[in-house]
N, C-alpha and C positions, 0 to 999 in steps of 0.2 A: 338375238339370233332367231326369234320367232318372226321378225319382220323381214328377214333375209338380207340384212345389211352386212354383206360379206366382208368388206374391208375393215369395218369397225369391229366386227366379230373376231376375225383373225388377229387384228392388231391389239385387242384388249383382253381376249378370253384368257390368255396365259397369265395376265396380271391378276385377274379376279380368281382364277382357279387356284393359283398359289396363295393368294391372300386368304382364302377360306381355310386352306390347310394350315397356314401359319397362324390364323386366328384361333383355330381350335387348340393349337400348340400353346399359344399365349394364354388363353383362358384356363387351360388345364394347369399351367404353372402359376395361376393366380395373379396375372399381370393387371387385372382390372378390379382387384379386391378392395380398392379404396371405396367402392360402392358395392355393397352386398347385392343390391337389386340389379345393378349393371352386370356384375359378374355372373349372376344366375341367368339373366336374360340372354347374354352373349353366349353362355354355355349351351343354352337351348337352341339358339339360332345356328351356331357353328356345328353343334352335334347333329343337326339335321342336314345342313348343306354340305358337310364333310363327314357323313356318317360312316363311310368305309374305314376311316381312321380311328373310330371311337374305341374299338377293342384294343388297338395298339396302345392307347393312352390309359384306358381304364380297365381292360381285361387283366386277369391275374393268373399266374402260374401256380404250381403246387405250393409255393412258398408265399403266395399272396403279393407277388411283385408284378407290376405291369411290364410290358416289353420296353416301354420308354424309360421306366424307372431303372431297369437293368442296363439300358444304354448309358444312363448317367453314372451308374456304378462301375461299368466295365467299358468305358469309352474307347472305341476302336480296337478292342481286344478281339482278334479274329476268332477266338475260341468261345467267348462269352457274350459279346455285344450282339444283340439280335439284329441291329441295323447292318452289321458287318457279315455275320455268318451266312446270310442269304447269298452274298456275292463271293465270299472267300472260300466256300467249300462247294463241292458238287460240280456237275457239268454246266457250262454256260456257253451260249453262242459266242460271246466275246470274253475271252480269258484275260483277266486283268491282274491276277495275283498268282504267284508261284504255287499257292495252295490249291488252286483249281486243277483238276486232272486235265491233261492235254488230250484233245481229240483231233482227229485228222482235219476236220473242217476249220479248226482254229488257225491253221497255216494260212488261210485266206481271210482272216478276220480284218485285216487292214483294208480290204476291198469292200466289206459289207457291214462294218460295225456301226456306221452312221445310219444305214438302212434299218438295222436291228433296233437301234435306239429310237429312231423317229417314227418308224412304221410298225414293225413287229411288236414292240412293247405297247404302243398305243392300241393296236387291234386287240392284243391280249387283255389289256386293262378294260376296254369297253366290253368285250365278250364276258369277262369275269363278272363285271358289274351287272350285266343283263342276266347272266345265269343265276347270280345271287338273288336278284329281284324275282325272277320266275320261281325259283325254289322256295323263296319266302312266301310267295302267293299260294303255292301248293300246300305249304305247312299250315297256313291259315284255314284251309279247307279241312284239315284233319280234326278229328274229335278232340276237344281240349280236355285237359285234366281237371281244371277248375276255372272259374271266371277270372281271378287275378292273373293267372298264367296266360290265359287267352288275351287279355288286355295288353299285357306286356309284349306278347308275340305280335299282336296287331300293331302296336305302336312302333315296334322295331321294323316291321315290314313296311309300314307307311313311311318311315324315315328313309329307308333304302330307296323306295320309289320316288320320294320327294327329291332326293339327291340326283337320281337318274334323270328326272324331268327338268329340274331347275338349275342344277350346277352347270357352270360354263365348261366344266370338264367332260360333260356327257350330253347336255343339250337335248334331252329327250323330247321336250315340247316342240322343238323345231321340226320334228318329223310329222307333226300334226298340221303344220302351217306351210311347209315347203315340200317340194318333191323330194322323195327319200334320197335320191342320188345326190341332190344338191346339199341337203342337210348333212349327209354322211361325208361328202367331200370336204365341206367347210370344217366339220368337226375334226377330221383327220389332219387337215392342213393346219388348223389352230393348235392341235396337239403336237404336231411335228415342230412347229415354230417354238412352242413352249419347251420342248425337249432340248432344243438348241440354246435358246436364250437363258434357260435356267440351269444349264449344265454346270457352269462354274460354282453356283451356289451349293448345289447338292454334292458335287464332287469335293470341293474344298472342305466341307464339313466332315467328310467321312473317308474318302478314298485316296487322297493325295498327300498323305503324311509321308515323311521320309522314312527310310529303313532305320529301325531303332532296336536295341536289344530288348529281350523280354523283361517284363516288369518284375522287379525284385519284390519278395514277399513283404519286406518291411519298408517299402517305399512310401513316403508320405503322399496323401491324397492330392494335395495341391501340386506336387511335382509330377505326379502321374497325369493329372489333367493338363498341365502345361506341355508335357511331352506328346500327348496324344490328341490334341485339338489344334485347329488352325482357324484364323479369321480370313475372310475374303476382303482384300484390300481395295477400297473404293475411294478414289480421289475426288471425283466430281461431286459438287454439292447437289446437283440434280439427281445423280444416280443414288446418292446417299438418301435423298428424300424418297425416291422410289423404293429403295430397300426398306426404309422405315415404314412406309405405307403398305408395302406388299408382304414383307417378311417380319414386320415389327422388330427390326434390328437383329433378326436371327442369324445374320452373317457374322455377328460378334460371338463366335462359338467359344472362344477362350473364356471370356467373362461370363457367358451364360452357363458354362459348365462349372466354373468356380462358384458362382452364386445362382443356382437354378431358380430361386425365389425372387431374385431381383427383377423389378419391372424393366421392360425393354427400353423405356424412356431414359434410363440411366446407364445403359450398357456402353455407349460411346464415351461418355465421361469416364466411366470406370476403366475403359481400355487404355486411356492415356496414363492413368495411374499405374496400372498393371505393367504396361510396356516399359515405363520408366523404371519401375522397381525391378523388373526382370533384368534390365540392362545393368543396373547397379549391382545386383547380386549374382550376375552371371547365370541366370536361369533361362531355359528355352522359351522362346515366344515366336510362334510360327504365323506367317501371313502369306497368302497366295493372291497374286493379282488376277483380275478378271480374265485377261487374255492369256496370262501364264497358265491358267487352269486348262484351257484348250490344248496348249502345247504339252502339258504334263499328261493329260489323258491320252493324247496321240502317242506319246512316248511309251506309256504303259501298254497300249494296244500293240505297238510294234515289238516291244521287248518280250511280251508273253505270247506272241504268235507262234 
């Protein structure tokens, strides 16, 4: 993107942008722990290039649990899952769930939901990243309490700026080599394409589950995970390869939530065993097709308008 190769940039930035996010997810789960050195090095790389997600995976609440850890404990629970509560409560431009309070503008969301997802969300994410980097730079100028804290603060701020400049999701370096309007236009176009292409992956994992009764207090963990997770069904070997390289098999949500510490290289093999077992025992096993996901999202948008 610093050379101004627009078609190559727009065509591939979504792949690498999502790969970095999934790479951090995989290394946090220990998928590369067969080599301690490799695990440590990849954690350093992905922690910088996807720094905005680091608190989600490693930050702790008052009970010492990260948001991602809570997501695995309370998968798709609208009251407890941090991945869900952001969208299931409060006002949203696009009302997707009955729990969202209805606003007058939601009556028109069928007309503008794609614009919100592709443009408004992208602009908000870029501005949030820029604001965080500027605020971090201002904090570095403040008088430090001691040298170790200053070094930690400086390292954190440098990581934020590194992601802003280097990540294909923000492409800050391009603004030093291309006209600002061209760099901004290509960035927004690449993000808009990414929002569309990656829609089934993110939605199938979290927001396209069928309506189900509330979880019983004595329900077994395995049954709860099977009820509340879904895989993205991919038939094409080429698409499966792209999924493996870009998401590290993260579309296999059922198996990933049953065995969070299982390396992604074994998830597809495990899915065959789990699916067969669920069929034999009459247990739920959910899958959503790539194109089916678009139809389900559109139906949610219409039903909750």
